N, C-alpha and C positions, 0 to 999 in steps of 0.2 A: 487428565494429562497435565503434568507439571510443566509450566512454561520454561523454555530455554531461551535466555536472553542473548542476543547477538549484537554486534556493533551496528547501530542504525546508520542509514545513509545520512550524509551531511546535507545541508540546505543546497549547496552548490551541486552536489550529485543528484539530488531530487530534481532540480531545475534543468539538468541536462538529460533527463529521461525522455525517451520517445513518447509520442502521444498515447500509445497503449503499451502496457508492460505485462508482466506475468506474476503469478503468485509468489515465487521466491523473492522477487524484487519488492513486492508489497510487504512481505515478511520483514525484509531488511529495513524498509522505510519505517515500519512500526516498531522495529527493535525486538522482534521475536523470531523463533525458528520457523522453517517451512512447515514441519508437521503441525505446529501450533496453528499457523494461519490456515492450513487446509482443514483442520478440525473446526476452527471458528467459522470458516466458510460453510462447511457441511451443516453446522448448527444454525446458519442464517445470521450470525452475529456481524459479519462484515457488511452485509447489505443494510443492517439496522444502523450501522455507523454512517451510512450514506455513501458507501463505496460500492459501485456496481461491479459484479464479477460476471463476465460474459463468456459463454461457451461458444467457441469457434472450432467446430469439428471435435477433435479429441483434446483440445487445449483450452485452458482458462485464460482469459485476458482481462486486464484491469485498466480502465481509463486513468491516465496519470493525473488529469485535472481533478478527479474525485479524491485521489490521495492528497494532492496539494491542498484542496479545499478543507478536508478533514483536519489536516495538520496546521491550517491557518497560514499557508504560504501562498503568496500571489506572485505570478510571473511579472506583474507590472510594478511591484514594490520591492524596495531594498530592505524592508522591515520584515521581521519574523515574529510570529505569535509566540508568546511566552510558553 
């Protein structure tokens, strides 16, 4: 599957996310399309990055702190990883 790049979320948008988000938001955070993120999750690649994907009923949820950690963003810091 060829990746489709989307406009990623800004640092400010990432910091405003609720404690738990969904796969479409994870896709935007990483700058890829929703189908790409769903395929990467199916293959186990998201979890290998250190991002937990939790099944709650029929929905998939992603802890925002996992996304921020992988992207090198801290809620306590005004600095952003390169």
